[in-house]
C-alpha positions, -999 to +999 in steps of 0.1 A: +375+162-299+403+153-275+440+160-279+459+133-297+431+116-317+434+138-348+472+142-355+466+165-385+451+192-363+470+188-330+504+176-342+520+210-334+501+216-302+482+248-292+494+282-305+513+305-282+530+296-249+514+299-215+518+334-200+540+333-169+522+349-139+544+360-110+534+368-075+511+398-078+516+411-043+552+418-051+540+447-072+518+461-044+524+484-014+505+486+019+488+518+030+477+527+065+440+538+067+432+566+092+398+571+108+385+606+117+395+623+150+364+615+170+373+578+174+398+563+198+417+540+174+428+561+144+447+536+123+423+507+121+434+487+090+458+484+061+450+481+024+472+469-006+474+490-037+494+487-069+527+506-070+531+537-091+537+528-127+541+557-152+511+580-150+491+556-129+496+568-093+491+546-063+475+576-044+448+580-071+440+542-069+435+545-032+411+574-033+374+564-034+379+531-016+352+523+011+361+505+043+338+490+068+347+487+105+329+479+137+325+508+161+336+485+190+370+481+173+374+519+172+362+528+207+374+501+230+344+478+228+315+504+230+285+499+207+297+467+191+264+463+172+271+493+149+291+491+117+307+522+102+317+529+066+345+553+057+356+565+023+392+574+014+393+610+002+430+620+005+462+599+002+498+609+009+523+589-012+553+597+011+538+585+044+515+559+028+486+572+048+450+576+035+426+600+053+390+588+054+357+605+059+323+593+072+303+574+045+276+554+063+263+535+092+244+502+097+235+481+127+243+443+128+217+418+118+217+400+151+210+432+170+182+441+147+166+407+151+168+409+189+147+441+188+117+425+169+090+411+192+055+398+187+024+417+199+042+450+192+039+473+162+070+479+142+073+515+129+099+520+101+105+551+080+133+568+060+142+604+055+164+622+030+181+653+043+212+675+036+237+689+061+247+725+060+280+716+043+263+699+014+263+661+023+230+644+014+221+613+036+192+589+037+183+579+073+164+546+081+147+547+115+130+519+133+110+518+165+085+496+184+055+503+205+058+497+243+037+479+268+046+505+295+021+533+301+025+566+319+011+566+354-005+597+371+031+608+379+047+614+345+081+600+357+066+566+365+055+539+340+035+508+347+031+477+326-003+474+310-026+445+316-035+440+279-013+414+261-009+433+229+002+469+222-007+476+186-009+511+172-034+520+145-026+536+111-033+571+122-010+569+151+018+553+129+014+582+104+017+608+132+048+591+147+065+590+113+057+627+107+074+636+140+104+614+133+109+630+099+106+665+114+132+658+141+158+642+117+154+670+092+158+697+118+190+681+134+206+674+100+200+709+086+215+725+117+247+704+117+278+699+096+293+665+089+314+664+121+285+674+144+261+650+127+284+620+133+283+628+171+245+630+170+241+598+150+263+577+173+249+592+204+214+590+219+203+626+217+181+622+186+164+589+197+156+604+231+140+634+215+119+611+193+108+591+223+098+622+242+078+638+213+060+606+204+050+592+238+018+614+239+007+596+207+018+561+217+047+550+240+077+537+221+109+518+229+141+507+211+140+536+187+171+531+166+188+547+135+194+514+118+211+527+087+226+559+073+233+559+035+253+585+016+233+596-014+253+627-027+285+643-017+302+676-026+337+678-040+365+669-016+372+699+006+406+698+023+395+721+051+365+700+059+386+668+058+413+683+081+385+694+105+372+658+107+408+646+115+415+669+143+420+650+176+389+653+198+387+647+236+352+634+234+348+601+215+318+596+193+294+569+205+309+568+241+291+583+270+312+602+296+302+578+324+311+548+304+345+563+296+353+570+332+341+535+342+364+519+316+394+540+328+388+530+364+385+493+354+418+495+336+434+511+367+421+483+389+434+456+365+469+473+364+470+474+403+461+437+405+487+429+379+514+447+399 
């Protein structure tokens, strides 16, 4: 039934007037989001939140929010294929700054697709392990068999003549067992701050490559995802330790950092 055909029912129109909706962002305030101290760019984004009304505080609304940022945006273009997740754990209403903690890691889809090749065996596994300060993470590791074989000299590798390099089931099980053992050992011996350095660096993947090459040579071993499963209560001491300024940036090699600084000096000289 359309409006206007039955005058008996619709002569007075619909009950109640339309609710006036104003601009919602006039009732919001912008907060600066601060990354932990092992990254170059600390304030990486802003987030809107409703202003404090009565007992509903804006700082409480900010806590628990999860932010995703590319590692290249934090560290001057290094490791742009990695995406980091941070969770806001503390918020200061006066300065409008929210302190974040590490929450997870994932590599981009295009980088993952570039690693997959035919005639190779893909080895994928996951490990649940807890840090010594109570954070439980789930690690997803991926690796691929390599066509390069060790020569008589252990430092030299030669390309095999066979077109394929498939590993059998027993070899895959042994490699997964070694990967699980290494991840569990490194995680148990580290707190959150030390673990972030290890995840974003190449120490763990190099150790996996060295331990597994006597079973089958591997290449492109990558921690493709880190997922937060269980977290302890927010500890201000642990959060302040994460936000202390560090000289060494996570995910940036020392040689790369020096090269980037030299490049910036050359560009400045050319500009002058």
